[in-house]
N, C-alpha and C positions, 0 to 999 in steps of 0.2 A: 593947917587947922589948928584951934586949940581944943582941948575936949570940952568946952560949952558949946561948940559950933554942930556937934555931932547931935544926931536925931533917929531915933529909931522909929521906924513906921510899922503899924502892926498890920499884918495881914488878917483881912476879914474875908473868908471865902462867899462867893456869891452861891445861895443855893436857892433853888426852886419846891417847889413844890411836887413838880412835874417836868419834864419839856416840854414844849412845845411839840404839839403834834401836826405833820403836811394834814393839808386838806384840799381835796380835788378844786380846781376852779371851773366853773361852771361854763365859760365859753370855750376855753381848751380844753385838752388834756394834760396838761401840764400840772404839775404840783407845787404848792407855794405853801410858806411855813404860816401860823398864824400869827397876824402881828406884822407881815410885812409888807401888806398893801399891794402887791403887784407879781404878777405870775413870771416865773423862770420861762426863760427863752425854749422857743422850740427846738430842738435839736436835730430831728429829723432830716434837715437839710445837710447834716455831715454825715448820714450814713451812708455805706457801700453796697453796692449791689453782691449779687453772688460771683465768687471767682470763676474765669475761665480754665480750663485745665491748660492752657497754654500759659497763662499768666502765672499760674503754680507752678508749672515747669520752669519757666523763668528765672522764677525767685529763688527755686531749690536749687539750679544753677550758679545763682550769683552767690549765695549762701556757699556753696562747696568751694567755689572759686577764692571767696573771701577767707573760709577757713584755711586752704591750702596755704594762700597767701601770708597768712600769719604764722602757720608752723613755717614756712619758710623762711620768714624773716626772723621767728626764733630759734630756727638750726643756727642761722647764719650769725647771729648775736653769739650764740654760744661759743659756736666755732671760734668767733674773732677772739670770745674775750679768752679764751684756752690758749690759742695762738700768742697774745700779749702777753698773758700769765707765762708762757713757756719761753717767750724772748726775754720777759724780764729777767728771770732765771738767770738763762743764758749770760745776760749783760751782767749780773749781778758777781757771777762764777767768773767771768775776763776781768772785772774788776778789781777781783781779788787777788789776782796774780795767779790763778791757775793756769794750767796747761790741759787741763783733762774734760774740758767744759764742754766738746761737741758729744753727740748722740750717738751712738756706738747701736745699729741695728744688730740683732742679735736670732738671725734667721739660722734655720736647720742648712747647713751644707750637706747634700747626697753625694757621698764620695765616689760613689758606682758610675757617676756620670765623668769623675777623669779619668778612669780605668778605661 
């Protein structure tokens, strides 16, 4: 593009003296905007009745199971990441030619057990 092809379009905001107010339709309990000419659809067909205690209990059990599953997956992922990092460090140590790469467990030894 050359400089002669560029064009700036001025932004002119739309301003109304006041926004359209909703009005009630005489035939139904629906609300329509002024000027739309038709009523909004009735949404009562999508309403749900009261929930029974059994449904609530089942939903809570499913929520707890989902939380436990997510926590277990997160724990396994963290354990796997730590194990892979430890293996990578051990492999790097061996590839550098070092001989003291094995982890030594420093547990307390009870001498009274041997006497």
